C-alpha positions in Angstrom: 14.1 14.7 5.1 12.2 11.8 3.4 9.3 10.6 5.3 6.7 8.0 4.3 4.3 7.6 7.2 1.6 5.0 7.5 -1.6 5.1 9.6 -4.6 3.0 10.0 -4.7 -0.8 10.5 -5.4 -2.7 13.7 -7.6 -5.6 14.7 -10.9 -6.3 12.9 -13.3 -9.3 12.7 -13.6 -11.3 9.5 -15.9 -9.5 7.1 -15.0 -6.1 8.4 -13.2 -3.2 6.7 -10.2 -1.1 7.4 -8.5 1.8 5.5 -4.8 2.3 5.5 -3.2 5.7 4.7 0.3 6.6 3.7 1.6 10.2 3.5 4.9 11.1 1.9 7.0 14.2 2.2 10.5 15.2 1.3 10.7 12.8 -1.7 13.8 13.7 -3.7 12.6 13.4 -7.3 9.8 16.0 -7.3 6.4 16.1 -5.9 4.3 13.1 -4.8 2.4 13.1 -8.1 5.6 12.1 -9.9 5.7 8.8 -8.1 4.3 5.4 -8.7 2.8 4.2 -5.4 2.1 0.7 -4.2 0.9 -1.4 -1.3 2.6 -4.6 -0.2 2.2 -7.0 2.7 4.3 -9.5 4.5 3.7 -12.3 7.0 6.5 -13.9 9.1 8.7 -16.2 7.1 7.3 -15.2 3.8 8.5 -12.7 1.1 6.9 -9.3 0.9 4.2 -9.5 -1.8 2.8 -6.7 -4.0 -0.9 -6.1 -3.8 -1.5 -3.3 -6.3 0.1 -0.1 -7.6 -1.2 3.2 -8.9 0.6 5.5 -11.4 0.7 9.3 -11.1 -2.4 9.8 -13.1 -4.5 7.2 -11.2 -4.1 4.1 -13.4 -4.3 1.0 -11.2 -2.8 -2.4 -11.6 -3.5 -5.4 -9.4 -0.7 -7.6 -8.3 -2.5 -10.2 -6.2 -5.6 -12.1 -7.3 -6.7 -12.9 -3.7 -7.4 -9.3 -2.9 -8.9 -8.2 -6.2 -12.5 -7.0 -5.7 -12.0 -6.5 -2.0 -9.0 -4.1 -1.7 -8.9 -0.7 -3.5 -5.9 1.5 -3.9 -6.3 5.2 -4.4 -4.3 8.4 -4.1 -4.9 12.0 -3.3 -2.0 13.9 -4.9 -3.0 17.3 -3.3 -2.5 15.7 0.1 0.5 13.5 -1.0 -1.4 10.5 0.4 -2.0 7.0 -0.7 -4.9 4.8 0.6 -5.8 1.2 0.7 -9.5 0.5 1.4 -9.8 -3.1 2.5 -13.3 -4.7 2.6 -14.6 -8.2 3.4 -11.3 -8.9 5.3 -10.4 -12.5 5.8 -8.1 -14.1 8.5 -5.6 -14.8 5.7 -5.2 -11.1 5.2 -3.5 -10.9 8.5 -0.1 -9.3 7.8 2.1 -6.2 8.1 1.2 -3.8 5.3 3.7 -1.5 3.7 3.3 1.4 1.2 6.1 2.2 -1.2 7.1 4.9 -3.7 9.1 4.8 -6.9 10.1 7.7 -9.2 10.4 5.1 -12.1 7.5 5.1 -14.5 8.1 1.3 -15.0 7.7 0.4 -11.3 5.2 -2.4 -10.9 4.7 -5.3 -8.4 8.2 -6.1 -7.3 9.8 -5.0 -4.1 13.0 -4.0 -6.0 11.0 -1.5 -8.1 10.5 0.8 -5.0 13.0 3.1 -3.3 11.0 4.5 -0.4 9.0 2.6 2.1 6.6 3.2 5.0 7.2 1.9 8.4 4.7 -1.0 8.1 1.2 -1.3 9.7 0.0 -4.5 11.3 -3.4 -5.7 10.4 -5.0 -8.6 12.3 -8.2 -10.2 11.1 -9.9 -12.5 13.7 -12.2 -15.3 12.7 
């Protein structure tokens, strides 16, 4: 059974920090460290946008300029877990955040690149 389970998130004041986690199990194309992992976010009425992705060996690519320098993606393959450390949060970061996994080495910032998704975690940043 494929499971991609997110935790973390919640309500924080502007300038604060949160860490999101995403743990995967039962992925069909080998272990967690075979997968490109990514974080996305979505607000009502808008398309889901990619924030950054990390390849199996830890190489990181940013997809969204507005979070660069504030958000950091990382992975711990031994625990099959992906993280998103979010610092200096702003009200415009309020969204539902999703993690995603892809077995394709070419997966990047697009929603269609990813096959397996977490359930979504709401983050609210108050001003």
